[in-house]
C-alpha positions in Angstrom: -7.5 -1.2 -25.4 -8.2 -3.7 -28.2 -8.3 -2.8 -31.9 -10.3 -5.0 -34.3 -9.4 -4.6 -38.0 -12.4 -4.7 -40.3 -10.7 -3.8 -43.6 -11.0 -6.5 -46.3 -8.0 -5.2 -48.1 -4.6 -6.3 -46.8 -3.1 -3.0 -48.0 -5.6 -0.9 -46.1 -5.1 -3.1 -43.0 -1.4 -2.5 -43.1 -1.8 1.2 -43.5 -4.2 1.3 -40.6 -1.7 -0.6 -38.4 1.1 1.8 -39.4 -1.1 4.8 -38.6 -2.0 3.3 -35.1 1.7 2.7 -34.3 2.7 6.2 -35.4 -0.2 7.7 -33.4 0.9 5.6 -30.4 4.5 6.8 -30.6 3.3 10.5 -30.8 1.0 9.9 -27.8 3.8 8.4 -25.7 6.0 11.4 -26.6 3.5 14.1 -26.0 1.9 12.9 -22.8 5.1 12.7 -20.7 6.0 16.2 -21.8 2.6 17.4 -20.9 2.8 15.8 -17.5 6.2 17.4 -16.8 5.0 20.8 -18.0 1.9 20.7 -15.9 3.4 19.1 -12.8 3.0 21.0 -9.6 5.1 18.9 -7.3 5.7 20.6 -4.0 9.4 19.5 -4.2 11.9 22.0 -5.7 12.7 21.1 -9.3 16.0 19.3 -10.1 18.5 20.3 -12.8 18.3 17.3 -15.2 18.8 16.8 -18.9 16.3 15.5 -21.4 17.7 12.0 -21.4 17.2 11.8 -17.6 13.6 12.9 -18.0 13.0 10.3 -20.8 14.5 7.5 -18.7 12.3 8.4 -15.8 9.2 8.6 -17.9 9.9 5.1 -19.3 10.1 3.8 -15.7 13.4 1.9 -16.0 12.7 -1.4 -14.2 14.9 -2.3 -11.3 14.6 -3.6 -7.8 13.4 -0.5 -6.1 12.9 -2.3 -2.8 16.5 -3.0 -2.0 18.6 0.0 -1.0 19.4 2.4 1.8 18.2 5.7 3.3 20.3 8.8 2.4 20.0 12.3 3.7 17.7 14.6 1.8 17.8 18.1 3.3 15.0 19.6 1.3 12.6 17.8 3.5 9.1 16.4 2.9 6.4 16.8 0.2 4.0 18.5 2.7 3.8 19.4 6.4 1.1 19.4 9.0 0.6 23.1 8.2 0.0 22.5 4.4 -2.1 19.3 4.8 -5.0 19.4 7.1 -6.0 15.8 6.5 -3.5 14.3 9.0 -5.2 12.7 11.9 -3.8 13.4 15.4 -2.5 9.9 15.9 0.2 10.5 13.2 0.5 14.3 13.6 3.8 14.2 15.4 4.8 17.8 14.8 1.5 19.1 16.1 2.0 17.4 19.4 5.5 18.6 20.0 8.0 16.2 18.5 11.2 18.1 19.0 13.3 16.7 16.1 12.7 17.1 12.4 15.6 15.0 11.0 13.3 12.0 10.5 11.6 13.9 7.7 14.9 14.5 5.8 15.8 11.1 4.5 15.1 9.5 1.1 15.1 5.9 -0.1 17.8 5.2 -2.6 17.6 1.8 -4.4 20.9 0.1 -5.2 20.3 -0.2 -8.9 18.5 3.0 -9.9 16.9 6.2 -8.7 13.4 6.0 -7.2 11.4 8.8 -8.9 9.8 11.4 -6.7 6.0 11.2 -6.3 4.5 13.2 -9.1 0.9 14.1 -8.2 -0.2 14.8 -11.8 1.3 11.6 -13.1 -0.5 9.6 -10.3 -3.9 11.3 -11.1 -3.3 10.6 -14.8 -2.8 6.9 -14.1 -5.9 6.6 -11.9 -8.2 8.8 -14.0 -11.7 7.1 -14.3 -10.5 4.4 -11.9 -11.2 3.0 -8.4 -8.4 2.4 -5.9 -9.1 0.5 -2.7 -7.1 -0.1 0.5 -8.1 -3.2 2.4 -6.6 -2.2 5.6 -5.8 -2.3 9.2 -4.7 1.0 10.8 -1.3 0.9 9.2 -2.9 0.6 5.8 -5.0 3.6 6.8 -1.8 5.4 7.5 -0.6 4.9 3.9 -4.0 6.1 2.6 -3.7 9.3 4.6 -0.2 9.8 3.3 -1.7 9.5 -0.2 -4.4 12.1 0.6 -1.7 14.6 1.6 0.4 13.9 -1.5 -2.6 14.5 -3.8 -3.7 17.6 -1.9 -0.8 19.6 -3.5 -3.0 19.6 -6.6 -6.6 18.7 -5.7 -8.8 18.0 -2.7 -11.5 15.2 -2.9 -15.1 15.2 -1.9 -16.0 12.8 0.9 -18.7 10.6 -0.5 -18.6 7.9 2.1 -22.3 8.3 3.0 -23.2 7.1 -0.5 -21.7 3.7 0.0 -21.7 3.0 3.8 -23.3 3.9 7.1 -20.0 3.1 8.9 -17.9 6.2 8.0 -15.4 5.5 10.7 -13.9 2.3 9.2 -15.1 2.6 5.6 -14.4 5.8 3.7 -14.8 6.9 0.1 -13.3 10.0 -1.5 -14.1 11.3 -5.0 -11.7 13.4 -7.2 -14.3 14.9 -9.6 -11.8 16.4 -12.0 -10.3 13.0 -12.6 -13.3 10.8 -12.0 -11.2 8.9 -9.5 -12.5 7.2 -6.4 -10.3 6.3 -3.4 -11.7 3.9 -0.8 -10.6 2.3 2.5 -12.2 -0.9 3.6 -11.4 -1.9 7.2 -10.5 -5.6 7.6 -7.4 -6.1 9.9 -7.5 -9.9 9.5 -8.8 -10.1 5.8 -11.0 -13.0 6.9 -14.2 -13.2 9.0 -13.5 -12.5 12.7 -15.4 -11.9 15.9 -14.6 -11.4 19.6 -14.3 -14.5 21.7 -13.2 -13.0 25.1 -15.8 -13.1 27.8 -14.3 -9.8 29.2 -15.0 -8.0 25.9 -12.8 -6.5 23.3 -9.4 -5.0 24.2 -6.0 -4.5 22.5 -5.0 -8.0 23.4 -8.3 -9.9 23.8 -9.1 -13.3 22.3 -10.7 -13.4 18.9 -12.1 -16.1 16.5 -10.8 -16.2 12.9 -12.7 -18.1 10.2 -9.7 -18.8 8.0 -11.6 -20.1 5.0 -14.1 -17.2 4.8 -13.1 -13.8 3.4 -14.4 -10.8 5.3 -17.5 -9.7 3.5 -16.8 -6.1 4.6 -14.3 -5.9 1.7 -15.0 -9.0 -0.4 -18.5 -7.8 -1.2 -17.4 -4.3 -2.3 -14.2 -4.9 -4.3 -15.3 -6.6 -7.5 -15.4 -3.4 -9.6 -12.2 -1.9 -8.3 -9.3 -1.3 -10.7 -6.5 -1.4 -8.0 -6.5 -3.1 -4.6 -3.8 -2.6 -2.0 -4.0 -5.4 0.5 -2.1 -5.7 3.7 -2.3 -7.1 7.3 0.1 -7.5 10.2 0.1 -6.6 13.8 -3.3 -7.9 14.7 -2.0 -11.5 14.2 0.1 -11.2 17.3 -3.0 -11.3 19.6 -4.6 -14.5 21.0 -6.6 -16.2 18.2 -8.8 -19.3 17.7 -8.8 -20.6 14.2 -11.8 -22.1 12.4 -12.0 -24.1 9.2 -15.4 -25.3 7.8 -17.0 -23.9 10.9 -15.0 -26.1 13.3 -12.1 -25.1 15.7 -8.9 -26.5 14.3 -6.2 -24.8 16.3 -5.2 -21.6 18.1 -2.4 -19.1 18.7 -1.6 -18.1 22.3 -5.2 -19.0 23.5 -4.0 -21.0 26.5 -6.8 -23.6 26.1 -5.7 -27.2 26.8 -8.1 -28.9 24.4 -7.1 -26.9 21.3 -3.9 -27.6 19.3 -1.5 -24.7 19.6 0.1 -23.4 16.4 2.3 -20.4 15.5 0.9 -17.0 14.4 2.3 -17.7 10.9 -0.3 -20.4 10.3 -3.2 -18.0 10.6 -1.4 -15.3 8.7 -0.7 -17.6 5.8 -4.3 -18.9 5.6 -5.7 -15.4 5.8 -3.7 -14.3 2.7 -4.5 -17.5 0.9 -8.2 -17.0 1.4 -8.0 -13.3 0.5 -6.1 -13.9 -2.8 -8.3 -16.9 -3.6 -11.4 -14.7 -3.2 -10.0 -12.2 -5.6 -9.2 -14.9 -8.1 -12.7 -16.3 -7.9 -14.6 -13.0 -8.2 -16.2 -13.2 -11.6 -16.2 -9.5 -12.4 -12.9 -8.6 -10.8 -10.4 -7.4 -13.4 -8.2 -5.2 -11.3 -4.5 -5.3 -10.2 -3.9 -6.5 -6.6 -0.9 -5.1 -4.8 0.5 -6.8 -1.7 2.0 -4.2 0.7 4.2 -6.3 2.8 4.6 -6.5 6.6 5.3 -3.2 8.4 7.8 -3.7 11.3 7.4 -2.1 14.7 10.4 -0.8 16.7 9.7 -1.2 20.4 12.8 -0.9 22.6 13.3 -1.6 26.3 10.1 -3.5 26.6 7.0 -4.6 24.6 4.2 -2.2 23.7 2.4 -3.0 26.9 5.5 -3.1 29.1 7.0 0.3 28.8 8.6 -0.1 25.3 9.2 3.0 23.2 11.0 4.1 20.0 13.2 7.1 20.9 15.7 6.9 18.0 16.1 9.9 15.7 17.8 8.5 12.7 17.6 5.4 10.5 19.5 2.2 10.9 22.0 1.1 8.3 21.6 -2.4 6.7 24.6 -3.4 8.7 23.0 -2.4 12.0 19.6 -4.1 11.4 18.9 -7.3 9.4 15.6 -8.7 8.2 15.2 -11.7 10.5 13.1 -13.4 13.1 9.4 -12.7 13.0 9.7 -9.8 10.6 11.3 -12.2 8.1 8.8 -14.9 8.7 5.8 -12.6 8.2 7.4 -11.2 5.1 8.2 -14.6 3.6 4.8 -16.1 4.5 2.8 -13.5 2.6 5.2 -13.3 -0.3 4.9 -17.1 -0.8 1.1 -16.8 -0.9 1.4 -13.9 -3.4 3.6 -16.0 -5.7 1.0 -18.8 -5.7 -1.8 -16.2 -6.5 0.4 -14.6 -9.2 0.8 -18.0 -10.9 -2.9 -18.7 -10.8 -3.7 -15.2 -11.8 -1.8 -15.5 -15.1 -4.2 -18.3 -16.1 -7.1 -15.9 -15.5 -5.7 -12.7 -16.8 -5.3 -11.2 -13.3 -2.2 -9.5 -11.9 -0.8 -9.8 -8.3 2.1 -7.4 -7.7 4.5 -7.1 -4.9 4.9 -3.8 -3.0 7.8 -4.8 -0.7 8.0 -2.1 1.9 9.4 -4.3 4.7 13.1 -3.9 4.2 13.0 -0.1 3.9 10.8 0.4 6.9 12.8 -2.0 9.1 15.6 0.6 8.9 13.3 3.4 10.2 12.9 3.2 14.0 12.9 7.0 14.0 9.7 7.3 11.9 7.1 6.4 14.5 4.9 8.7 16.6 6.3 7.3 19.9 4.6 9.6 22.4 3.9 12.4 19.9 0.7 11.1 18.4 -2.7 11.5 20.1 -5.9 9.5 19.9 -9.1 9.7 21.8 -9.2 5.9 22.1 -5.5 5.3 23.0 -3.8 5.1 26.4 -1.3 7.9 26.2 1.2 6.2 28.4 1.6 3.6 25.7 4.1 4.5 23.0 3.1 4.1 19.3 6.0 2.4 17.6 3.7 0.7 15.0 2.2 3.5 13.0 4.2 6.2 11.2 4.4 10.0 11.5 3.0 12.1 8.7 5.0 13.4 6.9 7.6 10.7 7.2 9.1 7.5 5.8 5.6 6.1 5.0 5.4 8.6 2.1 7.9 6.4 0.4 5.2 3.7 0.1 3.3 5.8 -2.3 6.4 6.5 -4.3 6.7 2.7 -4.6 3.0 2.5 -5.5 3.2 5.0 -8.3 6.3 3.4 -9.7 4.7 -0.1 -9.9 1.4 1.3 -11.2 3.2 3.0 -14.0 5.3 -0.1 -14.7 2.3 -2.3 -14.9 0.5 0.2 -17.1 3.4 0.2 -19.5 3.6 -3.6 -19.5 -0.1 -3.8 -20.4 0.3 -1.3 -23.1 3.2 -3.1 -24.7 1.2 -6.3 -24.6 -1.7 -4.6 -26.4 0.7 -3.0 -28.9 2.2 -6.4 -29.7 -1.3 -7.6 -30.7 -1.5 -4.8 -33.2 1.9 -5.2 -34.9 
């Protein structure tokens, strides 16, 4: 929002500025009260005083990503009975998970309180905007959590057919009352990829990655989005052949003697570098990019294809589980590339923002479907310790998302206000 003074009189110009500042202060006072009055959060209301409410509305800035899980006996925002949008793969209660304690924990940052997800506030932030998830199946998991959180107030219309013929991997929902569009764009590697295994595609088959070419499936669609949540992870464990400038340069776990072997972190770094670089170069892109960091898996007593499972029923403490080994390397790799993009983005007026979910989710071995999620395309003898039950700890990702969206909106507003004063 930019104001251009056209008054020739310095007195009139000063009066206009004073009026705008006064109007802004009134606006910032009324809107939070309106949102609170009209909020229909599914959670029971808390007994708080006015100063508490004001501090929450201002989004006191702190490190929300460092903290611990604490018991919260009131339970989740929704259930599989109140939200019919949960797919079977994450619908743990539908398929007989016997314990419910995994739904009764809440993330508590060390320095502040993380605000509850407020559906009306979220819809106010995204009114007239587009939000896109560039995703693998874990990113889809977060989007489905968001659909259920918003369903307490409004249901969207599926408008996928207007934008794509592939409605399995590319979905669009429109919230007409708020003119808000939510989209998911399938791209598990972020860069161009194709199968390279003569035996065909499988969960662990060889694939080619073209590390200097962004996947057009998302790159060709994202230019007019206001918010982009970008993520990638578990697919980089598989055997991969890496290409640059159309030529093979190396591979990960490909077992080919004539190709230089490198670690999986090389491909991971290059994929994020290319994705962020693509967003920086898109001429019409003015949106905010959020990096949702690596989501840990929790297989015990074997790998995913060797009998591993995730039977735990409560979180770890930070003393029991540390961020280390490959979880740490994946996290640091993508954050380093984000910092580079953030620096370059400042020169171009673009924001790249961290959504650091890794530490919180490392402590939640109890949050996965294990054997209580079903899928038509999945071997049911294989435990799912990668995705997350709905409802469950992944709902916290959208609490994080709303927090940082409000924070960035307030920072932008303060910047515009300083131009007026």
